[in-house]
C-alpha positions as CSV (number, residue, x, y, z in Angstrom):
1,M,0.0,0.0,0.0
2,S,2.8,2.3,0.9
3,S,4.6,1.6,-2.4
4,E,1.5,2.4,-4.4
5,T,1.1,5.7,-2.5
6,D,4.7,6.6,-3.2
7,L,4.3,5.7,-6.9
8,L,1.2,7.9,-7.1
9,L,3.0,10.8,-5.5
10,D,5.9,10.4,-7.8
11,R,3.6,10.5,-10.8
12,R,2.0,13.7,-9.6
13,R,5.4,15.3,-9.1
14,L,6.4,14.3,-12.6
15,K,3.2,15.7,-14.0
16,R,3.8,19.0,-12.3
17,R,7.3,19.2,-13.6
18,L,6.2,18.4,-17.1
19,S,3.4,21.0,-16.9
20,F,5.9,23.6,-15.8
21,W,8.4,22.9,-18.6
22,R,5.6,22.7,-21.2
23,G,4.3,26.1,-20.1
24,F,7.8,27.5,-20.2
25,A,8.3,26.1,-23.7
26,V,5.0,27.7,-24.8
27,L,5.9,31.1,-23.4
28,A,9.4,30.9,-25.0
29,T,7.9,30.0,-28.3
30,V,5.4,32.9,-28.1
31,A,8.2,35.3,-27.2
32,A,10.3,34.1,-30.1
33,V,7.5,34.5,-32.5
34,L,6.6,38.0,-31.2
35,I,10.3,39.1,-31.5
36,G,10.4,37.8,-35.0
37,V,7.2,39.5,-36.0
38,A,8.4,42.8,-34.4
39,R,11.7,42.6,-36.3
40,F,10.0,41.7,-39.6
41,G,7.5,44.5,-39.1
42,N,10.2,47.1,-38.6
43,I,12.0,46.2,-41.9
44,E,11.7,49.1,-44.3
45,R,9.0,50.7,-42.3
46,A,9.6,54.4,-42.8
47,H,7.8,56.7,-40.4
48,I,7.8,59.9,-38.3
49,A,8.5,59.3,-34.6
50,R,6.3,61.2,-32.2
51,L,7.4,62.1,-28.7
52,S,4.8,63.5,-26.2
53,V,6.2,65.7,-23.5
54,S,3.5,66.3,-20.9
55,G,3.1,66.9,-17.2
56,L,6.2,67.5,-15.0
57,I,9.5,66.7,-16.7
58,T,11.8,64.6,-14.6
59,E,14.8,62.4,-15.1
60,D,13.7,59.4,-17.2
61,R,16.7,57.3,-18.4
62,M,14.5,54.9,-20.4
63,L,12.9,57.7,-22.3
64,N,16.2,59.4,-23.0
65,R,17.7,56.2,-24.4
66,A,14.7,55.6,-26.6
67,V,14.9,59.1,-28.0
68,R,18.6,58.9,-28.6
69,A,18.1,55.6,-30.5
70,L,16.0,57.5,-33.0
71,A,19.1,59.3,-34.3
72,A,20.5,56.0,-35.7
73,D,17.3,54.4,-36.8
74,P,17.1,54.5,-40.6
75,N,13.3,54.0,-40.5
76,V,12.8,57.2,-38.6
77,K,12.7,60.1,-41.1
78,A,11.8,62.9,-38.6
79,L,10.9,63.5,-35.0
80,L,7.7,65.3,-34.0
81,V,7.7,66.5,-30.4
82,E,4.4,67.5,-28.9
83,V,4.9,69.6,-25.8
84,N,2.3,70.5,-23.2
85,S,4.1,70.9,-19.9
86,P,4.9,73.6,-17.3
87,G,8.4,72.3,-17.0
88,G,10.1,70.3,-14.3
89,S,13.5,69.5,-12.9
90,V,16.6,71.2,-14.4
91,A,18.4,67.8,-14.6
92,G,15.4,66.2,-16.3
93,G,15.1,69.0,-18.8
94,E,18.8,69.0,-19.6
95,S,18.9,65.2,-20.2
96,L,15.9,65.2,-22.5
97,H,17.2,68.4,-24.2
98,D,20.5,66.5,-25.0
99,A,18.6,63.4,-26.2
100,I,16.5,65.5,-28.6
101,A,19.6,67.5,-29.7
102,A,21.3,64.2,-30.7
103,V,18.4,63.4,-33.0
104,A,18.3,67.0,-34.4
105,A,21.9,66.6,-35.4
106,N,21.0,63.7,-37.8
107,K,17.4,64.4,-39.0
108,P,14.6,67.0,-38.9
109,V,13.0,67.6,-35.5
110,V,9.9,69.7,-35.2
111,V,8.2,70.8,-32.0
112,V,4.5,71.5,-31.7
113,M,3.5,73.4,-28.5
114,G,0.2,73.0,-26.9
115,G,-1.4,75.2,-24.2
116,L,1.8,75.3,-22.1
117,A,5.5,74.8,-22.9
118,A,7.4,76.8,-20.3
119,S,10.7,76.6,-18.5
120,A,12.2,73.1,-18.8
121,A,9.5,72.4,-21.4
122,Y,10.9,75.3,-23.5
123,M,14.4,74.0,-22.8
124,V,13.6,70.6,-24.4
125,S,12.1,72.4,-27.4
126,V,15.0,74.6,-28.4
127,P,17.1,71.9,-30.2
128,A,14.3,71.5,-32.7
129,T,14.8,72.4,-36.4
130,R,11.5,74.3,-36.2
131,I,9.1,75.2,-33.4
132,F,5.4,75.7,-33.8
133,A,3.1,77.1,-31.2
134,L,-0.5,78.3,-30.9
135,P,-1.1,82.1,-30.6
136,A,-2.2,81.6,-26.9
137,T,0.5,79.1,-26.0
138,L,2.3,80.1,-22.8
139,T,6.0,79.5,-23.4
140,G,9.4,80.9,-22.4
141,S,9.7,81.4,-18.6
142,I,13.4,80.9,-19.0
143,G,14.8,80.6,-15.5
144,V,15.5,78.4,-12.5
145,L,14.1,78.3,-9.0
146,L,15.2,76.5,-5.8
147,E,12.5,76.6,-3.1
148,S,12.6,75.5,0.5
149,G,10.1,75.9,3.3
150,N,10.9,76.5,7.0
151,I,8.7,75.2,9.8
152,G,11.0,76.3,12.7
153,G,8.5,79.0,13.9
154,L,5.6,76.5,14.0
155,L,7.7,73.9,15.9
156,D,8.6,76.6,18.5
157,R,4.9,77.5,19.0
158,I,4.0,73.9,19.8
159,G,7.0,73.2,22.0
160,I,9.0,71.0,19.7
161,S,12.8,71.6,19.3
162,S,15.1,70.2,16.7
163,T,18.9,69.6,16.8
164,T,21.0,68.8,13.7
165,L,24.6,67.9,13.8
166,V,26.5,68.9,10.7
167,S,30.1,68.5,9.5
168,G,30.3,72.1,8.2
169,P,28.3,75.4,8.2
170,L,26.8,74.7,4.8
171,K,25.9,71.1,5.3
172,G,22.1,70.7,5.7
173,Q,21.3,74.0,4.1
174,P,18.6,74.8,3.3
175,S,16.9,73.4,6.3
176,L,13.2,73.0,7.2
177,T,13.9,73.9,10.9
178,E,16.7,76.5,10.7
179,P,16.7,79.8,9.0
180,L,18.9,80.2,5.9
181,S,22.2,81.7,6.7
182,P,23.7,84.5,4.6
183,E,26.5,82.3,3.6
184,A,24.2,79.5,2.5
185,R,22.0,81.9,0.6
186,E,25.0,83.2,-1.3
187,V,26.1,79.6,-2.2
188,L,22.6,78.5,-3.2
189,Q,22.1,81.6,-5.3
190,G,25.3,80.8,-7.0
191,L,24.0,77.3,-7.9
192,V,20.8,78.7,-9.3
193,M,22.7,81.3,-11.4
194,N,25.0,78.6,-12.7
195,M,22.1,76.5,-13.9
196,Y,20.4,79.7,-15.3
197,E,23.5,80.4,-17.4
198,Q,23.4,76.8,-18.7
199,F,19.7,77.4,-19.6
200,V,20.6,80.6,-21.4
201,G,23.3,78.8,-23.3
202,Y,20.9,76.1,-24.5
203,V,18.5,78.8,-25.8
204,A,21.2,80.8,-27.5
205,A,22.6,77.8,-29.3
206,G,19.2,76.3,-30.2
207,R,17.7,79.5,-31.4
208,H,20.9,81.0,-32.9
209,M,20.6,84.1,-30.7
210,D,23.2,86.2,-28.9
211,E,23.4,85.3,-25.2
212,A,22.9,88.9,-24.3
213,K,19.6,89.0,-26.1
214,V,18.5,85.8,-24.5
215,R,19.3,87.2,-21.0
216,G,17.1,90.2,-21.9
217,L,14.2,87.8,-22.4
218,A,15.1,85.4,-19.6
219,D,13.7,87.2,-16.5
220,G,11.4,84.3,-15.8
221,R,8.3,85.7,-17.5
222,A,6.2,83.6,-19.8
223,Y,5.2,84.8,-23.3
224,T,2.2,83.9,-25.5
225,G,2.9,82.2,-28.8
226,A,2.2,85.4,-30.7
227,Q,4.7,87.3,-28.5
228,A,7.3,84.5,-28.7
229,L,7.2,84.5,-32.5
230,K,8.0,88.3,-32.6
231,L,10.9,87.7,-30.1
232,G,12.4,84.8,-32.0
233,L,11.7,82.2,-29.4
234,I,9.6,80.1,-31.8
235,D,9.5,79.9,-35.6
236,A,5.8,79.9,-36.6
237,L,2.2,79.7,-35.4
238,G,0.4,76.4,-36.1
239,D,-0.5,72.9,-35.0
240,E,0.6,69.4,-36.0
241,N,-0.9,69.8,-39.5
242,A,1.2,72.9,-40.0
243,A,4.3,71.0,-38.8
244,R,3.6,68.1,-41.2
245,D,3.1,70.5,-44.1
246,W,6.4,72.2,-43.2
247,L,8.2,68.8,-43.1
248,A,6.9,67.9,-46.5
249,R,7.7,71.3,-48.0
250,A,11.0,72.1,-46.4
251,K,12.5,68.6,-45.7
252,G,10.8,66.4,-48.3
253,I,9.1,64.2,-45.8
254,P,6.1,62.5,-47.5
255,P,2.9,63.9,-46.0
256,R,1.3,60.4,-45.8
257,L,4.2,58.9,-43.9
258,P,2.8,57.2,-40.8
259,V,3.4,58.5,-37.4
260,E,4.5,56.2,-34.6
261,D,4.8,57.1,-30.9
262,V,8.2,56.7,-29.2
263,E,7.9,53.5,-27.2
264,T,9.8,53.0,-24.0
265,R,8.2,49.8,-22.9
266,S,9.8,46.4,-23.8
267,L,8.2,43.9,-26.1
268,V,7.2,41.8,-23.0
269,E,5.6,44.7,-21.3
270,R,3.6,45.7,-24.4
271,T,2.5,42.1,-24.9
272,F,1.6,41.0,-21.4
273,G,1.2,44.3,-19.6
274,A,-2.5,44.7,-20.4
275,G,-3.3,41.1,-19.4
276,F,-1.7,41.3,-16.1
277,G,-2.9,44.8,-15.4
278,P,-2.0,46.6,-12.2
279,V,-0.2,43.5,-10.8
280,F,2.2,43.4,-13.7
281,E,2.7,47.2,-13.6
282,G,3.4,47.1,-9.9
283,L,6.1,44.4,-10.4
284,M,7.7,46.4,-13.2
285,K,7.9,49.5,-11.1
286,T,9.4,47.5,-8.2
287,F,12.1,45.8,-10.3
288,A,12.7,48.5,-12.9
289,G,11.9,51.8,-11.1
290,Q,11.4,55.0,-13.1
291,G,14.1,56.8,-11.2
292,V,11.9,59.8,-10.7
293,T,12.7,62.2,-7.9
294,L,11.2,65.5,-6.8
295,D,14.5,66.9,-5.4
296,G,16.8,69.6,-6.6
297,A,16.4,72.8,-8.6
298,W,13.4,73.3,-11.0
299,A,12.8,75.1,-14.2
300,I,9.1,75.3,-14.0
301,W,6.4,77.9,-14.6
302,Q,4.7,78.8,-11.3
303,P,2.6,82.0,-11.5
304,G,2.2,82.2,-7.8
305,V,5.9,82.0,-7.0
306,T,8.1,85.1,-7.0
307,G,11.8,85.4,-7.3
308,R,12.3,83.0,-10.3
């Protein structure tokens, strides 16, 4: 009786193992087929790549790599960048600016601005071969801000004290619990101005303008699309249709060429992401995090903030 039970258990174990390997083989076959189809589908598929820049701009290495790869892709005949953003972190704007500039060095890049394309969003636009905006688009806002709050007074009122040990007088500045020292203010202002000068340099190079002229426009204010056109911050008023017409007329890009969005997800994510839903997405964020932070200096349009 015992030997029959052991034999039955062994058979069950064997069946489970076989089921596992059969399932693995099926998944491997499906993946191989999908990769083959993807490669075959990309052969001689000329198109215009479209990059959407919306919301807050932060450091996104996967996106930057995907954009840079467009420069060497023979199937990509041009890059269309749709911008609708108030800006974001300086580092995020700079890295995306450089990625777009790498594409612009090899093929036409055209930017189409939506309702808002200010600060870091304007920064990522300036490498383009041509910039379009709507008459009422808010753009420009060339500048950098570094903001920190201080709750020391509130803590004193409710009887809470805070002690911070630092290795030097500038370590830990700015602080949420201590007032900003004159020395720290000078150092931090120097950081802001250094990043501001970099921003001015990007605009001057991208728009082929004298840096002195850019500084005259770069006091942090936003401009409408109509104003920006007169100031040389954009090239023309219009939407995506106008941009496509210009690509056809000036760069010989066929007007019926298909447009494909820049894809940062892997083939596995595109294939299985929808099926697994939130669970799969959660796992992907856990094991391959976006690297997004909300620290550091910002190039962002904030109407309610002074001293930009």
